[in-house]
N, C-alpha and C positions, 0 to 999 in steps of 0.2 A: 890495869884498870879496864873494866868492861865497857864496851860501847853500848849505847841505848838499845840498838837492835839485837846485839848478842844477849842482853838481859831478857828481852822479849822472846827471843828464839829459845833460850833455855827454859823459860816458863812454859812454852808450848811443846817442848820436846816430850814431856810426859803425855800430853794429849795425843800427839802424833804416834807415840809408842802403843797406844791403846787401839789403833786402827789395824784391821787385818786385810782390808781390800783396798785397791786403788780408789774406789768410790768413797769409802769411809775417810781415807786420807784427804781426798779432795774436799770433802765436807768440813773436815777439821781445819784444813788450810784456809778455806773460805771463811769459816767462823773466826779464825785468827785475824785475817785481813780486815774483816768487818769490824771487829772489836778494836783493832789497832788504829784503823782510820776514823773511828768515831769516839775515841777516848782522848781527853785533854792530855797534852804532852808537856812535861816540865820545861823543855827547851822553848816551846812556843809561848808558854807563860812568861818565861824570862824575857823573851823578845817582845812581849806585850801584844801578841796577836789576840784579837777578840772576835770570835771564840778561838781558843787555842787547840783546835781540832784539825788534824791533817786534811780531812775531807773538805772542810770549809776553806782552808788555806789553799788547797790545790784547785778548788772550784771545779770547773768542767774538764780539767786536764785528764785525759784518759789514756794517753799513749797511742801507740799504733796498733791497729787491728790486723791480724794475719789470718789467712785461711788455714785450716788444718794441714793442707798439702804444703803450703809455704813453711809452716812450722816444722813439719817433718823434714823438709829439705834443709832448712837452716840448722836443725839440731841433729841431723843424721850422723855427723861425724863425732858427736858427743855421746851417742848411745852405743853401749857395748853389750851384746847378749853373751852371757856366760852361764855355765852350769856349776853349782857348788860342788866341792869335793866332799869326801866322807866326814870332814871336820866342820862343814858349813862355811867354808871359805871359797873365795874366787880370786883369780889372779888377773891382773891387767898390767901388761908389760912385765916389769919386775916387782910390782907391788902386790901384796896380798891383802885382801879385804875380808874381814870377818863379817858374815851376813847374819847367821843365827844358828844356834845349836839345834840339832834335831831335824834339819832339813837337807840332808845330803842328797846329791844328785837332783837338785831342783833348778829349773831354769830361772834366771834373774836377769834384769837389765840394769847395768851400771850407767848412770848418767853423770858425766864429768864435765 
């Protein structure tokens, strides 16, 4: 059985696949988050939240803000620069990741 967010993620996979630059991906991601946070959710309807919209339920909760330098430091161990091989794959430890056909010898960043 799919979780709610996995269903949402799958619906947006196509939109993300249409992006070709980090800026386009960021815009698609922001559009997804805006739509997700402003659309009525079935679970909130069942729990009788009125209105059943995450943005209203969460109110002013925004999480923690970090500077770009703090984020770089916190995520530095999760970023792995790699170069694709002739088949468009990269290796991390003993795992092989297929990136894309037709982009051999291209620099990529894996974020795990």
